[in-house]
Backbone as JSON, one array per atom type, in Angstrom:
{
  "sequence": "MSSRYAHCPDLRWAVMDMRSLTFPDASFDVVLEKGTLDVLLVEETDPWHVSPRGAAAMHRVLAEVSRVLRPGGRFLSITFAQPHFRIPHYAQEAFGWSLRHTACGDTFHYFVYIMCKGQPLDPHHLALGRQLGRPPPAPPPLFTMAEDEDEDEDFLHAIEL",
  "N": [[-11.55, -25.53, 8.16], [-9.68, -26.85, 9.59], [-10.97, -29.79, 9.51], [-10.79, -29.99, 6.81], [-8.17, -29.95, 6.21], [-7.23, -32.1, 7.94], [-5.48, -34.01, 7.2], [-2.89, -33.13, 7.55], [-1.51, -32.59, 10.18], [0.15, -30.93, 11.46], [-0.61, -28.39, 10.88], [-1.96, -25.46, 12.14], [-4.97, -23.7, 13.1], [-6.2, -20.47, 13.39], [-8.62, -17.89, 14.41], [-8.9, -14.56, 14.52], [-9.08, -10.95, 15.27], [-7.45, -8.76, 12.91], [-6.47, -6.46, 13.35], [-5.5, -6.76, 16.12], [-3.78, -8.8, 17.13], [-3.27, -11.85, 18.76], [-0.98, -13.07, 18.95], [2.28, -13.58, 20.2], [4.9, -11.35, 20.19], [7.29, -11.19, 17.79], [6.84, -13.54, 16.34], [6.69, -15.0, 13.99], [8.24, -16.08, 11.07], [7.41, -15.58, 8.35], [4.76, -13.53, 6.96], [1.92, -13.88, 5.35], [-0.28, -12.06, 3.43], [-3.18, -11.9, 1.31], [-4.86, -9.76, -0.35], [-6.41, -9.2, 1.83], [-5.89, -6.65, 3.09], [-6.91, -4.87, 1.64], [-9.69, -4.72, 2.12], [-9.75, -2.95, 4.18], [-9.7, -0.37, 2.9], [-11.8, -0.2, 1.14], [-14.0, 1.18, 1.38], [-13.19, 3.85, 0.72], [-13.56, 6.91, -1.0], [-11.68, 8.03, -2.71], [-8.91, 6.93, -4.04], [-6.42, 8.27, -4.21], [-6.34, 10.13, -2.13], [-6.59, 9.1, 0.59], [-8.75, 8.71, 3.54], [-8.33, 9.98, 6.88], [-9.14, 8.05, 8.63], [-9.36, 5.74, 7.04], [-6.52, 5.46, 6.69], [-5.56, 5.21, 9.12], [-6.62, 2.82, 10.0], [-5.21, 1.01, 8.26], [-2.63, 1.52, 9.23], [-2.61, 0.36, 11.79], [-3.26, -2.26, 11.44], [-0.92, -3.0, 9.86], [0.99, -2.35, 11.76], [0.59, -4.37, 13.53], [1.36, -6.6, 12.19], [4.04, -5.76, 11.63], [4.87, -6.27, 14.34], [4.38, -8.92, 15.22], [6.3, -10.08, 13.38], [9.49, -11.71, 13.1], [12.89, -10.68, 13.43], [14.35, -10.1, 10.52], [12.55, -11.44, 9.2], [10.03, -11.79, 6.81], [7.22, -10.01, 5.12], [4.83, -10.7, 3.02], [2.77, -9.18, 0.76], [0.07, -9.34, -1.29], [-1.59, -8.01, -3.85], [-4.22, -6.13, -5.93], [-3.73, -3.27, -5.78], [-2.23, -0.65, -6.88], [1.26, 0.42, -6.96], [1.61, 3.22, -6.52], [-0.4, 3.73, -4.77], [-0.49, 1.98, -2.61], [2.31, 1.89, -1.47], [2.92, 4.18, 0.1], [1.58, 3.42, 2.45], [2.9, 1.15, 3.37], [5.45, 2.16, 3.65], [6.44, 3.02, 6.1], [8.58, 4.24, 8.56], [8.22, 3.4, 11.36], [7.61, 0.67, 11.12], [9.99, -0.75, 10.52], [10.98, -2.05, 8.58], [12.16, -3.02, 5.16], [11.5, -2.31, 1.82], [10.13, -3.52, -1.23], [8.64, -4.3, -4.38], [7.06, -6.19, -6.96], [5.41, -6.33, -10.15], [2.91, -8.46, -11.4], [1.35, -10.87, -13.7], [-0.17, -10.73, -17.04], [-1.87, -9.12, -18.78], [-3.81, -8.1, -16.83], [-2.61, -6.62, -14.2], [-1.44, -7.72, -11.03], [0.13, -7.03, -7.65], [3.06, -7.85, -5.98], [4.44, -7.22, -2.98], [7.17, -6.94, -1.01], [8.18, -7.14, 2.17], [11.06, -6.61, 4.53], [11.98, -7.5, 7.66], [13.7, -5.42, 9.82], [15.35, -4.37, 7.95], [16.41, -1.34, 6.56], [14.15, 1.31, 4.99], [14.47, 2.35, 1.67], [15.69, 5.78, 0.66], [13.85, 6.85, -1.19], [11.36, 5.66, -0.94], [11.05, 5.97, 1.68], [10.5, 9.08, 1.6], [8.05, 8.92, 0.26], [6.34, 7.51, 2.09], [6.27, 9.54, 4.1], [4.69, 11.25, 2.91], [1.88, 10.29, 3.33], [-1.2, 11.24, 4.32], [-0.66, 13.73, 4.36], [-1.8, 16.95, 2.64], [-2.09, 16.91, -0.93], [0.3, 18.19, -3.31], [-0.41, 21.31, -5.06], [-1.44, 20.78, -8.39], [0.49, 21.45, -11.4], [-0.42, 23.81, -13.85], [-2.51, 23.14, -16.5], [-2.36, 24.67, -18.78], [-0.48, 27.21, -19.92], [-0.54, 30.34, -21.19], [1.12, 32.0, -23.51], [2.76, 35.27, -23.21], [2.42, 36.73, -25.64], [-0.14, 35.56, -26.91], [-3.22, 35.63, -27.9], [-6.11, 36.09, -25.85], [-8.5, 35.85, -26.94], [-8.67, 34.27, -29.12], [-9.85, 32.15, -31.53], [-10.08, 29.11, -31.02], [-11.33, 26.68, -32.21], [-11.74, 27.45, -34.77], [-9.13, 27.79, -35.62], [-8.02, 25.06, -35.6], [-9.51, 24.32, -37.64], [-12.28, 22.87, -37.3]],
  "CA": [[-10.24, -25.63, 7.67], [-9.27, -28.28, 10.5], [-11.23, -30.89, 8.9], [-10.26, -30.08, 5.38], [-6.7, -30.33, 6.29], [-6.8, -33.22, 8.91], [-4.27, -34.97, 6.89], [-1.78, -32.24, 7.73], [-1.63, -32.55, 11.65], [0.94, -29.85, 12.02], [-1.26, -27.07, 10.68], [-2.92, -24.95, 13.18], [-5.86, -22.66, 12.49], [-6.37, -19.33, 14.39], [-9.4, -16.76, 13.99], [-8.67, -13.28, 15.43], [-8.98, -9.61, 14.67], [-6.2, -8.49, 12.17], [-6.1, -5.37, 14.3], [-5.08, -6.89, 17.5], [-3.51, -10.18, 17.04], [-3.01, -12.26, 20.0], [0.26, -14.0, 18.92], [3.34, -13.03, 20.9], [5.94, -10.6, 19.38], [8.37, -11.99, 16.86], [6.41, -15.13, 16.48], [6.85, -15.49, 12.47], [9.23, -15.77, 9.89], [6.67, -14.87, 7.31], [3.53, -13.25, 7.21], [1.44, -13.52, 4.01], [-1.65, -11.68, 3.05], [-3.68, -11.8, -0.23], [-6.28, -9.14, -0.55], [-6.97, -8.78, 3.05], [-5.71, -5.38, 3.67], [-7.74, -4.2, 0.56], [-11.16, -4.3, 2.67], [-9.69, -1.58, 5.08], [-9.85, 0.84, 2.18], [-12.86, -0.47, 0.33], [-15.11, 2.41, 1.35], [-12.56, 4.99, 0.4], [-13.98, 7.43, -2.28], [-10.66, 8.48, -3.8], [-7.6, 6.24, -3.78], [-5.48, 9.34, -4.1], [-6.58, 10.92, -0.86], [-7.12, 8.17, 1.71], [-9.01, 9.32, 4.68], [-7.55, 9.55, 8.1], [-9.79, 6.66, 9.22], [-8.82, 4.55, 6.47], [-4.99, 5.27, 6.93], [-5.29, 4.8, 10.6], [-6.86, 1.17, 10.01], [-4.04, 0.35, 7.46], [-1.37, 1.57, 10.07], [-2.96, -0.46, 12.9], [-3.02, -3.63, 10.96], [0.68, -3.12, 9.6], [1.82, -2.34, 13.09], [0.49, -5.86, 14.03], [2.08, -7.48, 11.43], [5.44, -5.73, 12.14], [5.02, -6.64, 15.79], [4.52, -10.38, 15.18], [7.33, -10.41, 12.43], [10.72, -12.02, 13.66], [13.72, -9.8, 12.64], [14.8, -10.81, 9.16], [11.4, -12.12, 8.57], [9.34, -11.26, 5.52], [5.9, -9.87, 4.92], [4.42, -10.61, 1.46], [1.23, -8.77, 0.57], [-0.53, -9.62, -2.65], [-3.0, -7.22, -4.24], [-4.37, -5.53, -7.06], [-3.42, -1.99, -5.39], [-1.11, -0.17, -7.62], [2.37, 1.01, -5.86], [1.29, 4.68, -6.11], [-1.43, 3.91, -3.97], [-0.03, 1.19, -1.62], [3.5, 2.01, -0.84], [2.88, 5.37, 1.31], [1.04, 2.83, 3.55], [3.73, 0.21, 3.7], [6.7, 2.77, 3.73], [6.63, 3.74, 7.44], [9.73, 3.77, 9.46], [7.94, 2.6, 12.38], [7.49, -0.81, 10.94], [11.19, -1.35, 10.75], [11.21, -3.05, 7.4], [12.58, -2.53, 3.91], [10.09, -2.56, 0.74], [10.24, -3.87, -2.54], [7.65, -4.81, -5.06], [6.95, -6.44, -8.35], [4.28, -6.44, -10.82], [2.72, -9.98, -12.0], [0.52, -10.83, -14.77], [0.16, -10.28, -18.52], [-2.84, -7.96, -19.16], [-4.14, -7.45, -15.73], [-1.35, -6.73, -13.41], [-1.53, -7.61, -9.64], [1.35, -6.74, -7.29], [3.51, -8.42, -4.73], [5.07, -6.23, -2.08], [7.96, -7.8, 0.11], [8.88, -6.32, 3.38], [12.06, -7.53, 5.17], [12.04, -6.87, 8.86], [15.05, -4.91, 10.26], [16.25, -3.75, 7.03], [15.99, 0.1, 6.3], [13.54, 1.64, 3.86], [15.41, 3.33, 0.93], [15.23, 7.25, 0.76], [12.73, 7.3, -1.97], [10.19, 5.02, -0.28], [10.68, 6.88, 3.06], [9.73, 10.17, 1.22], [6.56, 8.57, -0.29], [5.6, 7.28, 3.4], [6.15, 10.61, 4.86], [3.42, 12.08, 2.26], [0.87, 10.01, 3.64], [-2.05, 12.04, 5.14], [-0.23, 15.2, 3.85], [-2.37, 17.31, 1.4], [-1.19, 16.78, -2.25], [0.85, 19.5, -3.75], [-1.03, 21.78, -6.18], [-1.1, 20.53, -9.66], [0.76, 22.47, -12.2], [-1.27, 24.35, -14.74], [-2.71, 22.48, -17.61], [-1.99, 25.23, -19.87], [-0.19, 28.52, -19.73], [-0.74, 31.23, -22.28], [2.51, 32.92, -23.64], [2.27, 36.65, -23.15], [1.83, 37.33, -27.03], [-0.95, 34.99, -27.37], [-4.31, 36.41, -27.76], [-6.89, 35.21, -25.09], [-9.7, 35.95, -27.69], [-8.4, 33.58, -30.24], [-10.88, 31.25, -31.88], [-9.33, 27.79, -31.24], [-11.92, 25.96, -33.01], [-11.53, 27.94, -36.18], [-7.55, 27.58, -35.79], [-7.83, 23.82, -35.76], [-10.34, 23.86, -38.68], [-13.11, 21.94, -37.31]],
  "C": [[-9.64, -26.82, 8.43], [-9.71, -29.41, 9.76], [-10.91, -30.9, 7.51], [-8.88, -30.46, 5.32], [-6.33, -31.26, 7.38], [-5.78, -33.9, 8.48], [-3.18, -34.19, 7.2], [-1.81, -31.82, 9.54], [-0.81, -31.44, 12.04], [0.64, -28.4, 11.94], [-2.06, -26.69, 11.89], [-3.77, -23.79, 12.63], [-6.18, -21.82, 13.67], [-7.59, -18.34, 13.77], [-9.18, -15.61, 15.18], [-8.83, -12.08, 14.62], [-7.59, -9.26, 14.19], [-5.61, -7.29, 12.92], [-5.48, -5.25, 15.7], [-4.88, -8.36, 17.62], [-3.03, -10.74, 18.46], [-1.78, -13.27, 20.11], [1.37, -13.0, 19.59], [4.29, -12.35, 19.85], [7.01, -11.59, 18.84], [7.94, -13.26, 16.76], [6.5, -15.59, 14.81], [7.84, -15.1, 11.68], [8.5, -14.92, 8.61], [5.27, -14.58, 7.63], [2.98, -13.17, 5.66], [-0.08, -13.27, 4.07], [-1.93, -11.51, 1.74], [-5.05, -11.01, 0.0], [-6.74, -8.71, 0.66], [-6.96, -7.54, 3.45], [-6.54, -4.38, 2.55], [-9.32, -3.61, 1.35], [-10.84, -3.2, 3.6], [-9.88, -0.36, 4.15], [-11.11, 0.73, 1.19], [-13.94, 0.45, 0.37], [-14.42, 3.78, 1.14], [-13.08, 5.4, -1.07], [-12.9, 7.81, -3.25], [-9.42, 7.9, -3.21], [-6.47, 7.11, -3.63], [-5.42, 10.14, -2.69], [-7.34, 9.88, 0.1], [-7.59, 8.89, 2.78], [-8.31, 9.02, 5.96], [-7.97, 8.35, 8.91], [-9.31, 5.61, 8.42], [-7.07, 4.38, 6.72], [-4.74, 4.82, 8.35], [-5.59, 3.24, 10.61], [-5.64, 0.45, 9.46], [-2.9, 0.17, 8.53], [-1.72, 0.63, 11.17], [-2.73, -1.84, 12.55], [-1.56, -3.96, 10.7], [1.34, -3.08, 10.8], [1.69, -3.67, 13.69], [1.27, -6.78, 13.36], [3.61, -7.4, 11.52], [5.73, -6.4, 13.49], [5.27, -8.43, 15.89], [5.76, -11.1, 14.37], [8.63, -10.59, 13.05], [11.67, -10.95, 12.68], [14.52, -10.74, 11.53], [13.67, -11.55, 8.48], [10.75, -11.24, 7.44], [7.76, -11.25, 5.58], [5.37, -9.73, 3.44], [2.93, -10.22, 1.42], [0.96, -8.75, -1.01], [-1.59, -9.0, -2.94], [-3.17, -6.57, -5.63], [-4.07, -3.76, -6.87], [-2.02, -1.59, -6.2], [0.06, 0.44, -6.48], [2.03, 2.5, -5.63], [0.41, 4.91, -4.84], [-1.02, 3.08, -2.74], [1.23, 1.31, -1.01], [3.52, 3.02, -0.05], [2.33, 4.55, 2.57], [2.09, 1.83, 4.16], [5.15, 0.82, 4.28], [6.88, 3.66, 5.03], [7.81, 3.27, 8.31], [9.42, 3.17, 10.94], [7.84, 1.2, 12.16], [8.85, -1.31, 10.93], [11.47, -2.25, 9.68], [11.61, -2.27, 6.13], [11.4, -2.82, 2.93], [10.8, -2.64, -0.66], [9.11, -4.28, -3.25], [7.85, -5.16, -6.55], [5.64, -6.63, -8.95], [4.1, -7.95, -11.4], [1.6, -9.85, -12.92], [0.52, -10.34, -16.03], [-0.63, -9.01, -18.85], [-3.31, -7.18, -17.78], [-3.46, -7.68, -14.58], [-2.15, -6.73, -11.7], [0.11, -7.54, -9.05], [1.69, -7.38, -6.13], [4.55, -7.55, -4.12], [5.76, -7.25, -0.9], [8.65, -6.83, 0.95], [9.95, -7.21, 4.32], [12.12, -6.63, 6.73], [13.38, -6.48, 9.31], [16.05, -4.61, 9.18], [15.45, -2.39, 6.71], [15.32, 0.23, 5.0], [14.72, 2.67, 3.12], [14.77, 4.67, 0.94], [14.05, 7.49, -0.06], [11.29, 6.84, -1.5], [9.87, 5.88, 1.21], [10.12, 8.11, 2.83], [8.43, 9.83, 0.84], [5.82, 8.25, 1.22], [5.51, 8.58, 4.18], [4.89, 11.52, 4.19], [2.0, 11.66, 2.73], [-0.2, 10.56, 4.73], [-1.75, 13.49, 4.82], [-1.38, 15.72, 2.65], [-1.55, 17.23, 0.19], [-0.82, 18.14, -2.56], [-0.09, 19.85, -4.91], [-0.54, 21.33, -7.61], [-0.56, 21.48, -10.43], [-0.22, 22.89, -13.21], [-1.39, 23.62, -16.05], [-2.18, 23.13, -18.8], [-1.64, 26.53, -19.43], [-0.1, 29.22, -20.99], [0.73, 32.19, -22.46], [2.03, 34.23, -23.48], [1.83, 37.26, -24.56], [0.74, 36.67, -27.64], [-2.52, 35.75, -27.01], [-5.39, 35.47, -27.04], [-8.13, 35.18, -26.05], [-9.62, 34.84, -28.92], [-9.42, 32.35, -30.48], [-10.18, 29.95, -32.25], [-9.93, 27.02, -32.17], [-11.74, 26.22, -34.59], [-10.11, 27.64, -36.48], [-7.35, 26.03, -36.23], [-8.81, 23.34, -36.92], [-11.35, 22.7, -38.55], [-14.35, 22.3, -38.26]]
}
C-alpha cells in the first residue's frame, strides 16, 4: 500500500492485530471498518445464538476500537450483518458510545452502523446489548387449541385436499 499510494506522503500504513492495537488511547477521530468484524463470527453455526467465544472475540475488538477513539469520535462499521444480529454486540455500555444504523442498497441491503464516543446508548439499544450471551426466551406456542376443539379432527379433510 505504501508504494501504491506513494503520491500521498501523509498516509501512513500499519499492520497489527485488531484485538490488541498498539495505538495510544484516544488516537483517532474516526475508525472505519468494512467487513472486518464479520470474520470474527464466520465460524458461528447460529447467528441467533453466538457462542461465548465469538461474543468474547467481538467484545475484545470493539473494546480496542473504543479505546483508540477520541471523545466525540465516530466508529463506522459497514457490513451485511443485519441489525438484530449486530446491535447486541455494539450496544455495550462499557464502550461508551451511542449507536444508530441505516440500511443501504436497493435489493441486497448492507448496513452502516455509526457509534459516537461519549454519547449514551438509548434504552432500547441498551436492553438489546444486555441480552447478549443470555439464553433466548422460550418462543410462544405456534398453535393453541381452543378448549372446544377436537384433537382428533381431520384437518386435511376439513381443508378439502
